[in-house]
N, C-alpha and C positions, 0 to 999 in steps of 0.2 A: 575450516569448520567443523574436523571429524571432533572435538575436542569437546562439543558442547552434548553430552546427554539425552536433554527434553532438547525437544523444540518450542518455541511457542506459539499458545493458539495464536496468536493475532502480532501482524510483523507492519511497522510504518517503517519507512522510508521515507524521506525529506532529501531529496535529492538536487545536493550545490551547484551552480557552474560548472564546477572543476572534476564532478565526479563521473565514472563513466555510469552511463543507465544500463552496458551491458556487465560490468561488474556484481553490483544492485541486484541484477531479476540475473545471477547468479544465485548469489548466497537464495536471492526469496525463494529459487527453483529448489538449491539443497532442502532448505527449510520446509518447504511444501510437501516434497520424499519423505520429511524425518515426522511426520502429523500437523504442521500446519494448518490450519484451518481458512486464514483468510487474511493477501495482504496486499501491499497498497505500495506507490512510486507517489509521493507528492510534488508536482513538479510544478513549480509556483514559476516558474520563465515564460511556458505552455500555458498554464490555466488548466490544469490536468492531472487529474489522478488514472495512477494503474490500477486497477485492483483484479487477484485471481482469489477466488473463495473456489475450497474444496483442491478437486483435480482440473477444474472447469477452466479451461481455455480464458486468455489473457481480456479484458474489457477496458476500456478506456471513454471515461467519466469525462463532462461538460457542465461550465454554469450553470443549471440550473437539474443539474440531471444528479442524481437519486441515487449512494451510496451503496453499497450493505456491507451491512452491519452487522453484528454477532448478537446473540440472544435479545436482552434487555434495552441494548442501544439501542437510541431512537434515531430515525433515520438521517441519514443530512447531505443539504445539499455539495456539490465539488463549492459555491463561490459563500457556505458559511463556512467548508474547513479553509480557505484560499484566505478567507479575512482570519482567522484566526490562528494562522500561519506568519500574518504582517503585526499583529500587538505585538507590544512589546510593555 
């Protein structure tokens, strides 16, 4: 991961069933340490979204919880995001 010179402002990972949550968290924590402002793991199986904002602790959101966003992006709920990830 150290090959990247710039970290993204916003990072979203959609966890697949065979993917290690610890590996995703490692990537997210690395990006947060390099300046990423907001990171999320979308877990469709658990119907949860894990959110890190700046250097704050992890928060886990579910159902109709509103998840944090950056700037002028409208507020979203977990249910809305889950519905969007299920569309094909």
